[in-house]
C-alpha positions in Angstrom: 39.8 4.5 -79.8 37.4 6.8 -78.0 39.1 9.9 -76.5 37.3 11.8 -73.8 38.8 15.2 -73.3 37.0 16.2 -70.2 34.4 14.7 -68.0 31.9 16.5 -65.9 28.8 15.3 -64.2 25.6 17.2 -64.9 26.0 19.3 -61.7 29.7 20.0 -62.2 29.4 21.4 -65.7 27.4 24.5 -64.9 29.8 25.5 -62.1 32.7 25.2 -64.5 31.0 27.4 -67.0 29.9 30.0 -64.5 33.3 30.5 -63.0 35.6 33.4 -64.0 35.4 32.5 -67.7 39.2 32.6 -67.7 41.1 29.9 -69.6 43.3 28.0 -67.2 44.1 25.0 -69.4 43.2 23.8 -72.8 40.7 21.1 -72.1 37.5 22.7 -73.4 36.0 19.7 -75.3 33.7 17.1 -73.9 32.3 13.8 -75.1 28.7 13.2 -74.2 28.3 9.5 -73.4 25.5 9.2 -75.9 27.8 10.6 -78.6 30.6 8.3 -77.5 28.2 5.2 -77.7 27.1 6.2 -81.1 30.7 6.6 -82.3 31.6 3.2 -80.8 28.7 1.6 -82.7 29.7 3.3 -85.9 33.3 2.1 -85.5 32.3 -1.5 -84.8 30.1 -1.5 -87.9 32.6 0.2 -90.2 34.6 -2.1 -92.6 38.0 -2.8 -91.0 40.6 -1.8 -93.4 43.4 -0.8 -91.1 44.0 0.4 -87.6 43.0 4.0 -87.0 42.1 6.2 -84.0 39.6 9.0 -83.9 38.9 11.9 -81.6 35.3 11.7 -80.5 34.0 14.9 -79.0 31.1 17.3 -79.0 30.9 19.8 -81.8 31.0 22.7 -79.3 33.2 23.6 -76.4 32.2 23.5 -72.7 33.0 27.2 -72.5 30.4 30.0 -72.7 32.9 32.2 -74.5 33.4 32.3 -78.3 36.0 29.8 -79.6 37.9 32.5 -81.5 38.2 34.5 -78.3 39.5 31.4 -76.4 42.0 30.7 -79.1 43.3 34.2 -79.2 43.8 34.2 -75.4 45.7 30.9 -75.2 47.5 30.9 -78.5 47.9 34.5 -79.7 48.6 34.9 -83.4 47.4 31.4 -84.3 44.7 31.3 -87.0 42.1 28.6 -87.6 42.4 26.5 -90.8 38.6 26.2 -90.9 35.5 27.9 -89.7 34.3 26.7 -86.3 31.3 28.8 -85.5 30.8 30.9 -82.3 31.2 28.0 -79.8 32.5 25.3 -82.2 35.1 22.9 -81.0 38.7 23.5 -81.7 39.4 19.8 -81.6 40.0 17.9 -84.8 36.9 15.8 -85.0 36.6 15.8 -88.8 38.4 12.4 -89.3 35.7 10.6 -87.4 33.0 12.3 -89.5 34.8 11.4 -92.7 35.7 7.8 -91.8 32.8 6.7 -89.6 30.0 9.1 -90.5 30.0 10.3 -86.9 28.4 13.7 -86.1 27.8 14.6 -82.5 24.1 14.7 -81.8 24.1 15.8 -78.2 25.4 19.0 -76.5 25.2 20.3 -73.0 23.8 23.5 -74.5 20.6 21.5 -75.2 20.0 21.1 -71.5 21.4 24.1 -69.7 20.6 27.8 -70.1 23.5 30.1 -71.1 25.1 32.2 -68.3 23.5 35.6 -67.9 26.0 38.5 -68.4 
């Protein structure tokens, strides 16, 4: 199962990122269509042992604020069980990596300049 957490067209994503920077909800992951297609191919080629679902998402958030800062704002006092990096996703995408060999190859950050302070 491919789960797409948030969908934005190329023009909509920059306006989302260049807003107030405030967290209004917890939908800060995205699935690039090329990543989703690659995950689908890997799932179809994987040996079928049982029924499983995987969260397919980019390795980074759609926010231009550090992930630890976002987590502290929305869920104060909650700690991360793993290192995520400055803008790393807070979504549990490790299962797809372990079972399918999926690693997101595409990020919006490869195509858009970061917001100026």
